[in-house]
C-alpha positions in Angstrom: 7.4 -33.6 12.8 3.8 -32.8 11.9 1.4 -33.4 14.8 -1.7 -35.1 13.2 -3.1 -36.5 16.5 -6.5 -38.0 16.2 -6.9 -37.3 12.5 -6.5 -40.6 10.8 -7.5 -40.7 7.2 -8.3 -43.9 5.2 -8.6 -44.1 1.4 -9.6 -46.8 -1.0 -8.4 -45.7 -4.4 -5.0 -46.5 -6.0 -3.3 -43.7 -7.9 0.3 -44.1 -9.0 2.6 -41.2 -9.3 2.1 -39.9 -12.8 4.5 -41.4 -15.3 6.2 -43.8 -12.9 6.6 -47.5 -14.0 4.9 -50.2 -12.0 7.0 -52.8 -10.1 7.7 -55.9 -12.3 7.8 -58.5 -9.4 4.8 -59.7 -7.6 4.7 -60.2 -3.8 4.5 -63.9 -4.2 7.4 -64.1 -6.6 9.6 -62.0 -4.2 8.7 -64.2 -1.2 9.3 -67.4 -3.2 12.7 -66.3 -4.4 13.8 -65.2 -0.9 12.4 -68.4 0.7 14.4 -70.5 -1.7 17.7 -68.9 -0.5 19.8 -71.0 1.9 20.3 -68.0 4.3 18.0 -65.0 4.6 17.7 -62.0 6.9 14.1 -61.0 7.0 13.2 -57.5 8.3 10.4 -55.0 8.1 10.5 -51.2 8.4 8.2 -48.3 8.9 8.0 -45.0 10.8 5.3 -42.5 11.9 2.9 -44.6 14.0 0.7 -42.9 16.6 -1.9 -45.3 18.3 -5.0 -45.4 16.0 -6.6 -48.2 14.2 -4.2 -48.0 11.3 -1.4 -48.4 13.8 -2.9 -51.5 15.2 -3.3 -52.9 11.7 0.4 -52.2 10.9 1.5 -53.9 14.1 -0.7 -56.9 13.3 0.9 -57.1 9.9 4.4 -57.1 11.4 3.4 -60.0 13.7 1.9 -61.9 10.8 5.0 -61.6 8.6 7.2 -62.9 11.4 10.4 -61.1 10.4 13.7 -61.4 12.3 13.4 -57.8 13.3 11.4 -54.6 12.7 13.0 -51.2 12.3 10.9 -48.4 13.8 12.1 -45.3 12.0 11.0 -42.7 14.5 7.6 -41.0 15.0 6.4 -43.3 17.7 3.5 -42.4 20.1 3.2 -38.6 19.1 2.1 -37.9 22.7 4.5 -36.9 25.5 4.3 -39.0 28.6 2.9 -42.1 26.9 6.1 -44.0 26.3 5.3 -47.0 28.5 1.7 -47.3 27.3 2.8 -47.1 23.6 5.4 -49.8 24.2 2.9 -52.0 25.9 0.6 -51.7 22.9 3.4 -52.7 20.6 4.3 -55.7 22.7 0.7 -56.8 22.9 0.7 -57.0 19.1 4.1 -58.4 18.3 4.9 -60.3 21.4 7.4 -59.9 24.2 11.1 -60.2 23.2 10.5 -59.5 19.5 13.1 -57.1 18.2 11.4 -53.8 17.5 14.6 -51.8 17.0 14.3 -48.0 17.5 15.8 -44.8 16.1 14.5 -41.4 17.3 12.1 -39.2 15.4 11.8 -35.4 15.8 9.4 -35.6 18.8 11.4 -38.4 20.5 14.6 -36.4 20.2 13.4 -33.0 21.5 11.0 -34.5 24.0 7.8 -33.0 22.6 6.4 -36.5 21.9 8.2 -38.4 24.6 11.9 -39.2 25.0 13.8 -41.7 23.0 15.6 -42.9 26.1 12.3 -43.8 27.7 11.1 -45.6 24.5 14.5 -47.4 24.4 13.9 -48.5 28.0 10.5 -50.1 27.3 11.4 -51.4 23.9 15.1 -52.3 24.5 17.5 -53.6 21.9 17.1 -57.3 21.4 20.0 -57.9 19.0 23.5 -59.0 20.0 26.5 -56.9 19.1 25.0 -53.4 18.8 27.7 -50.7 18.5 26.9 -47.1 19.5 24.0 -45.5 21.4 20.8 -47.5 20.8 17.9 -45.3 19.7 20.2 -42.5 18.5 23.2 -43.7 16.6 24.1 -47.4 16.3 24.8 -50.3 14.0 24.5 -54.0 14.2 25.3 -57.0 12.0 22.7 -59.7 11.2 23.2 -62.5 11.9 26.0 -61.9 14.4 28.1 -64.7 12.8 28.8 -64.5 9.1 26.5 -61.6 8.7 24.4 -60.8 5.6 23.3 -57.2 6.5 24.8 -54.3 8.5 22.1 -52.0 9.8 23.2 -48.5 10.5 20.7 -46.3 12.3 21.4 -42.5 12.7 19.7 -39.3 13.7 20.7 -36.5 11.2 19.2 -33.1 11.8 17.4 -34.1 15.0 17.7 -31.8 18.1 18.3 -33.6 21.4 18.6 -32.0 24.9 22.4 -31.9 24.4 22.3 -30.4 20.9 21.5 -31.1 17.3 23.0 -34.1 15.7 25.0 -32.8 12.7 26.1 -35.1 9.9 27.9 -32.6 7.7 31.4 -33.3 6.3 33.9 -32.8 9.1 31.4 -33.6 11.9 32.2 -36.6 14.1 28.8 -38.3 13.3 29.5 -38.0 9.6 32.8 -39.8 10.1 31.2 -42.4 12.3 28.7 -43.2 9.6 31.3 -43.4 6.9 33.4 -45.7 9.1 30.4 -48.0 9.8 29.8 -48.4 6.1 33.4 -48.9 5.3 33.7 -51.4 8.1 30.9 -53.5 6.6 32.5 -53.5 3.2 35.9 -54.4 4.7 34.2 -57.3 6.5 32.6 -58.5 3.2 29.1 -58.1 4.5 26.9 -58.3 1.4 24.4 -55.6 2.2 24.4 -52.2 4.0 21.1 -50.7 5.1 21.0 -47.2 6.6 17.9 -46.0 8.6 17.0 -42.6 9.9 13.9 -40.5 10.5 14.3 -37.5 8.2 14.9 -38.1 4.5 16.6 -35.8 2.1 14.8 -36.4 -1.2 11.0 -36.3 -1.1 7.9 -35.4 -3.1 6.3 -33.9 0.0 6.6 -30.4 1.3 9.6 -30.7 3.6 13.3 -29.9 2.7 16.4 -32.0 3.1 16.4 -32.6 6.8 19.2 -35.2 6.7 21.6 -32.8 4.9 23.2 -32.8 1.4 26.6 -34.0 2.7 25.1 -37.1 4.3 23.0 -37.8 1.2 26.1 -37.7 -1.0 28.1 -39.8 1.4 25.5 -42.6 1.3 25.2 -42.5 -2.5 28.9 -42.2 -3.1 29.5 -45.2 -0.8 26.7 -47.0 -2.7 24.7 -48.0 0.4 22.3 -50.5 -0.9 19.1 -49.3 0.8 18.4 -46.1 2.8 15.2 -46.1 4.9 13.4 -43.1 6.4 10.1 -41.9 7.9 9.0 -38.4 8.8 7.0 -37.6 5.6 3.9 -39.6 6.5 3.7 -41.3 3.1 5.4 -43.9 1.0 8.0 -43.1 -1.8 10.8 -45.0 -3.4 13.5 -43.5 -5.5 15.1 -45.0 -8.6 18.6 -46.4 -8.1 20.8 -43.3 -7.8 24.6 -43.1 -8.4 27.3 -40.6 -9.2 28.6 -40.4 -12.7 31.1 -38.3 -14.7 28.3 -35.8 -15.3 26.8 -36.2 -11.8 29.5 -35.2 -9.4 26.9 -34.7 -6.5 23.2 -34.8 -5.9 21.7 -31.4 -5.2 18.6 -31.4 -3.0 15.8 -29.4 -4.6 16.5 -30.6 -8.1 16.7 -33.8 -10.1 19.6 -34.6 -12.5 18.9 -37.5 -14.9 22.6 -38.2 -15.0 22.4 -39.3 -11.4 19.9 -42.1 -12.2 21.6 -45.5 -12.6 18.4 -47.5 -13.1 14.7 -46.5 -13.2 12.9 -49.8 -13.0 12.2 -52.3 -10.2 14.9 -54.9 -11.1 18.2 -53.4 -10.1 21.8 -54.5 -10.2 23.7 -54.9 -7.0 26.5 -52.4 -6.6 25.1 -50.0 -9.2 23.7 -47.4 -6.8 21.5 -46.6 -3.9 17.7 -46.9 -3.4 16.1 -44.5 -0.9 12.7 -45.4 0.5 10.5 -43.3 2.8 8.1 -45.6 4.8 6.1 -43.1 6.8 3.2 -45.5 6.8 3.1 -46.8 10.4 -0.4 -45.4 11.2 -0.4 -41.6 11.4 -2.6 -39.6 9.0 -0.8 -39.3 5.7 0.5 -36.1 4.0 -0.1 -35.2 0.3 2.6 -35.7 -2.3 3.5 -33.1 -4.9 3.7 -34.8 -8.3 5.2 -31.6 -9.7 7.9 -31.4 -7.1 11.4 -30.6 -8.4 12.7 -33.9 -7.0 9.8 -36.0 -8.4 11.9 -37.3 -11.5 14.1 -39.2 -9.0 11.1 -41.3 -7.8 9.9 -44.7 -9.1 6.8 -45.1 -6.9 4.9 -43.0 -4.4 1.6 -42.9 -2.5 0.3 -40.1 -0.2 -2.9 -38.8 1.2 -4.9 -39.2 -2.0 -4.1 -42.9 -2.2 -3.3 -43.5 1.5 -2.1 -47.0 2.3 -0.6 -47.9 5.7 1.8 -50.8 6.0 5.5 -51.8 6.1 8.4 -52.4 3.8 9.0 -56.2 3.9 12.6 -57.0 3.0 14.5 -60.3 2.6 18.2 -60.3 2.1 20.1 -63.3 0.9 23.9 -63.6 0.2 23.3 -62.4 -3.4 20.0 -60.6 -3.6 17.6 -58.3 -1.8 13.8 -58.4 -2.3 11.6 -55.6 -1.0 7.8 -55.4 -1.0 5.4 -52.8 0.4 2.9 -54.9 2.4 -0.4 -53.0 2.9 -2.2 -53.2 6.3 -5.0 -50.7 5.7 -6.2 -48.1 3.2 -5.9 -48.3 -0.5 -4.6 -51.2 -2.6 -1.3 -49.4 -3.4 1.7 -51.7 -3.6 5.3 -51.6 -4.6 8.0 -54.2 -5.1 11.6 -54.1 -6.2 14.6 -56.4 -6.2 18.4 -55.9 -6.2 20.4 -58.8 -7.8 23.8 -59.4 -9.3 24.0 -58.6 -13.0 22.6 -61.4 -15.3 24.6 -63.1 -18.0 23.4 -60.5 -20.5 24.0 -57.5 -18.2 27.1 -55.6 -17.4 28.3 -55.5 -13.8 29.3 -52.1 -12.5 32.9 -51.4 -11.9 34.3 -51.1 -8.3 36.0 -47.9 -7.5 38.9 -47.9 -5.0 41.7 -45.5 -4.4 44.5 -44.6 -2.0 45.5 -41.1 -0.9 48.5 -39.5 0.7 48.8 -35.9 1.7 51.9 -33.8 2.3 50.9 -30.5 3.9 48.3 -29.0 1.4 49.1 -31.4 -1.5 47.3 -34.7 -1.9 48.1 -37.5 -4.3 45.4 -40.0 -5.2 45.8 -43.3 -7.0 42.9 -45.4 -8.4 45.0 -48.5 -9.3 42.9 -50.6 -7.0 39.7 -50.0 -9.0 38.4 -53.1 -10.9 35.8 -54.1 -13.4 34.5 -57.7 -13.1 33.6 -58.1 -16.8 35.3 -55.4 -18.8 37.8 -52.6 -18.5 37.8 -49.2 -16.8 38.0 -46.4 -19.4 37.5 -43.3 -17.2 38.6 -41.9 -13.9 36.8 -38.7 -12.6 37.9 -37.0 -9.4 36.0 -34.5 -7.2 38.3 -33.1 -4.5 35.6 -31.6 -2.3 36.6 -28.0 -2.8 34.9 -27.5 -6.1 37.9 -28.8 -8.1 37.8 -31.9 -10.3 40.5 -34.0 -12.0 40.9 -37.0 -14.3 43.3 -39.9 -14.8 44.1 -43.0 -12.8 46.4 -41.0 -10.6 46.7 -37.3 -10.0 47.8 -34.7 -7.5 45.8 -31.8 -6.1 46.8 -28.8 -4.0 44.3 -27.3 -1.6 44.1 -23.6 -1.0 43.4 -24.0 2.8 43.6 -26.5 5.6 40.5 -28.4 6.4 38.5 -31.6 6.0 37.6 -32.6 2.5 35.8 -35.5 0.9 37.5 -36.8 -2.2 35.2 -38.8 -4.6 36.4 -41.1 -7.4 33.9 -42.1 -10.1 35.1 -44.8 -12.6 33.4 -45.6 -15.9 33.8 -49.0 -17.6 33.7 -49.9 -21.2 29.9 -50.3 -21.1 29.5 -46.8 -19.6 28.5 -48.2 -16.1 29.9 -46.3 -13.2 31.1 -47.0 -9.6 32.2 -44.5 -7.0 34.3 -44.3 -3.8 34.7 -41.6 -1.2 37.6 -41.0 1.2 37.7 -38.3 3.9 41.1 -36.5 4.2 42.5 -33.9 6.4 45.0 -31.3 5.1 46.9 -29.0 7.4 50.0 -27.0 6.6 51.2 -26.5 10.2 51.2 -30.0 11.6 55.0 -30.3 11.7 57.8 -30.5 14.2 57.1 -31.1 17.9 53.4 -31.5 18.6 53.7 -32.4 22.3 56.4 -32.6 24.9 56.3 -33.2 28.7 59.1 -33.5 31.2 56.7 -33.6 34.2 58.7 -31.1 36.2 55.7 -30.0 38.3 53.5 -31.3 41.1 49.9 -32.2 40.5 48.1 -34.3 43.2 45.3 -35.5 41.0 45.8 -35.5 37.2 48.7 -34.5 34.9 47.9 -30.8 34.5 49.1 -29.3 31.3 52.0 -30.6 29.2 54.9 -28.3 28.4 53.7 -28.4 24.8 50.4 -30.0 23.7 47.7 -28.6 26.0 45.9 -30.1 28.9 46.0 -33.8 29.8 42.8 -35.8 30.1 43.3 -38.6 32.7 41.4 -41.2 34.6 41.6 -41.7 38.3 45.0 -42.8 39.6 47.2 -40.2 37.6 49.4 -37.7 39.4 52.7 -35.8 38.8 55.4 -35.9 41.4 59.1 -36.3 41.7 59.7 -35.3 38.0 57.5 -38.0 36.5 54.0 -38.7 35.6 52.7 -41.5 37.9 50.0 -44.0 37.0 49.1 -45.9 40.2 47.3 -49.2 39.8 45.5 -50.2 43.0 43.7 -53.4 42.1 43.9 -56.4 39.9 42.7 -55.6 36.4 43.2 -51.9 37.0 43.6 -49.4 34.1 44.8 -45.8 34.4 45.0 -43.7 31.3 46.0 -40.2 30.0 45.7 -38.5 26.7 46.3 -35.2 24.9 43.2 -34.4 22.9 44.5 -31.0 21.7 47.2 -32.8 19.6 45.6 -34.1 16.4 47.0 -35.4 13.1 47.5 -38.4 10.9 51.3 -38.7 11.3 53.0 -38.7 14.7 55.8 -40.5 16.6 55.3 -40.9 20.3 58.4 -41.4 22.4 58.7 -41.9 26.2 60.5 -43.6 29.0 58.6 -45.8 31.5 59.5 -47.3 34.8 57.6 -49.9 37.0 58.2 -49.8 40.7 57.9 -53.6 40.9 57.2 -56.6 38.8 53.4 -57.3 38.9 52.8 -60.9 39.8 50.2 -63.2 38.1 50.2 -62.4 34.4 52.0 -59.1 34.8 51.0 -55.8 33.3 51.2 -53.6 30.2 52.3 -50.1 29.3 50.1 -49.0 26.4 51.4 -46.3 24.0 48.3 -44.9 22.3 49.5 -43.7 19.0 46.2 -42.6 17.4 43.0 -42.2 19.4 39.9 -41.6 17.2 36.1 -41.9 17.7 36.2 -45.2 15.9 39.1 -46.8 18.0 42.9 -46.6 18.5 46.2 -47.9 17.3 48.2 -49.1 20.4 51.7 -50.4 21.1 51.3 -52.8 24.1 54.5 -53.3 26.0 54.1 -56.4 28.2 55.8 -56.6 31.6 55.8 -60.2 32.7 56.1 -61.3 36.2 59.4 -63.1 35.4 61.0 -59.8 34.0 60.4 -60.5 30.3 59.4 -57.6 28.1 57.2 -58.2 25.1 55.7 -55.9 22.4 52.9 -56.0 19.9 50.7 -53.6 18.0 46.9 -53.8 18.3 44.0 -51.8 17.1 40.7 -51.3 18.9 37.1 -50.5 17.9 35.0 -47.7 19.3 34.2 -49.8 22.4 37.8 -50.6 23.2 37.9 -54.2 22.1 41.3 -55.1 20.8 42.4 -57.0 17.7 46.0 -57.9 17.2 47.8 -56.3 14.2 51.0 -58.1 14.9 51.8 -61.1 17.1 53.3 -60.6 20.5 57.1 -60.9 20.4 59.8 -60.9 23.1 62.0 -57.8 23.1 65.6 -59.2 22.7 68.3 -58.6 25.3 65.9 -56.8 27.6 64.6 -57.7 31.0 63.3 -55.5 33.9 63.1 -55.3 37.6 61.5 -52.6 39.8 63.2 -49.3 38.8 64.4 -50.4 35.3 64.0 -47.5 32.8 62.6 -48.7 29.5 62.3 -46.5 26.3 59.7 -46.8 23.6 59.0 -45.2 20.2 55.7 -45.7 18.3 55.3 -44.2 14.8 51.8 -43.9 13.3 52.0 -42.6 9.7 49.4 -41.5 7.2 46.1 -43.1 6.1 44.9 -45.7 3.7 46.8 -47.6 4.9 48.4 -46.4 8.1 52.1 -47.2 8.6 52.9 -48.6 12.1 56.4 -49.0 13.5 57.7 -49.5 17.0 60.8 -50.2 19.0 61.5 -50.9 22.7 64.8 -50.8 24.4 66.7 -50.2 27.7 66.7 -46.4 28.2 70.3 -46.4 29.5 71.5 -48.1 26.3 71.9 -46.7 22.8 68.7 -46.6 20.7 68.5 -49.5 18.2 68.8 -48.3 14.6 66.1 -50.6 13.3 62.4 -51.1 14.1 61.3 -54.0 16.2 57.9 -54.0 14.5 57.2 -52.6 11.0 53.7 -53.1 9.6 50.6 -51.3 8.2 46.8 -51.4 8.7 43.9 -50.0 6.7 40.9 -50.5 9.1 38.5 -47.9 7.8 37.4 -46.5 11.2 41.1 -45.6 12.0 42.0 -43.8 8.7 41.3 -40.4 10.2 43.3 -38.0 12.4 43.7 -38.8 16.0 45.5 -37.8 19.2 48.1 -39.5 21.4 48.0 -41.0 24.9 49.3 -43.6 27.3 47.8 -46.1 29.7 49.0 -48.7 32.3 47.1 -51.9 32.8 47.4 -54.8 35.3 46.3 -58.3 34.6 43.3 -59.8 36.3 45.6 -62.2 38.2 47.9 -59.5 39.8 47.7 -59.3 43.6 50.8 -57.4 44.7 49.2 -54.0 44.4 49.6 -51.1 44.3 51.9 -50.9 41.3 53.1 -47.5 40.1 54.2 -46.8 36.6 56.3 -43.6 36.1 56.5 -41.8 32.8 59.1 -39.2 31.6 60.7 -37.6 28.6 57.5 -37.8 26.5 57.5 -36.3 23.0 55.1 -36.4 20.1 56.6 -35.2 16.8 54.8 -34.8 13.5 56.2 -34.7 9.9 59.6 -33.0 9.8 60.1 -33.1 13.6 63.4 -34.4 14.9 63.0 -37.0 17.5 64.2 -36.0 20.9 66.8 -38.3 22.5 65.3 -40.7 25.1 67.4 -41.5 28.1 
């Protein structure tokens, strides 16, 4: 980030970027339309502040607008060691308890201008339900109940003390972002807004700091609004989208086929608008009107027409209104609106597809794509390896194992387009036995290494003795877990036997077979061990924080009861993605295995449609008092496609 300390420049003239259309909605019209809505989320956004007079004007403007929250897009004090003083200055202007929600800038990440953790301590999150690491990578829904907007804040390209946050295809942070967006769509949240410090497209001198993979992810998933700072100016792109002749956006160039709409009245769902709001108070940078990316932009103002202020946004259930509100400097302004298609406009089609992969060959099917007011005439596929395809369904064979992003672009009868992206993993060798452990060793603390499958990662209370893995629960509500992070895939069946040394009293306990553990959550088979000897089973999923949601109701396992020492067998099958097949059975280990499945279902939660690894856990209820309780594990196997299940018992 450029260090322009002490050099604050004001200008009075207005010069629009050459050839760019003016906004067609006035500030008063935008505010009136938003105010008329029954429900509205009102927020402001800006980055690149410092502490000069323009900064104070911007903060005063935020206070006067009275938004529900303000997004501070990095570039905060610009001086190391001034975190608390800068926060105090912000609070003096906007008031204590007002949600100034942070994401790191370059200097706050690497510590040259303070540390984001210290800024986050003096301007803490004020919103309920934040998921992730506040200040670095997090999302939140507003309002918390029946939300209108999901805000996703990320730090692509920034270097922190523990490394650079990479958001390229295959990186965990790229997948996290994709899952956060997909989760909002699955929850029918009307608007997705992504914020970060470094943009990708710009008319300034910098290159694509956020990365081309992330840019194309956001555009392909049709994020409604992408906000950034870093460039020390204001610029707004036209509405961008993929199309049959625009399979990807390439930073450093501008392709007219990637422009869905170039004016200021935009159709919801037709593409993505990217706005850089580096106007929080720092001296502004010049823009290059001849920049190779300039044709993508609808409005811009830099050093020659410097105006400081915020983007003022109001989101209703059906429309989003945005207005650059000037605090100081020139009279530059910009407004735009995103609305549903009018009666004389064509609504864009909605792209949707499923995928299934067998070794290196993947089959894709776009039968779920729809067009609200016409028909879909074209299906264009990009398979992420340079290959393309056409048709409502098709098959593609990859040359090598790896992570790929498959993109579908559909075209309707009015030549409007919609796109969808799915991340897939192909691997030719994930077959047969992936993990096996008979626990024929002694490990005082931990599980050591499995016979097949690598090292176990465990929590306190795990040991191996007497030919079994032991999970010892020493207090009510205790949890002891173990997992095999080296075993990774999208199809696996986990089988094991488990024995409890006593019936836990109170509400009993659970043996949890963790069939797929991912950064976004888990699929679990929860085997209940009641205090009266009853055995139950259900499948649940979790989010990244571990909060469980039932996939199936709890059911009693027929003809099965237990006492201390009873050996119980379980099999949990987790198969494929989009959706994931989930099947489970539980039975007495000394009896023949049932032919049918006790539970047979599927789930398509976006965060979990990625490869994961297996594990186990033992849990006591909060009402259990007859501790310690020890759960013994044996005969564990994890098999992938083509693997024959080992006999249990």
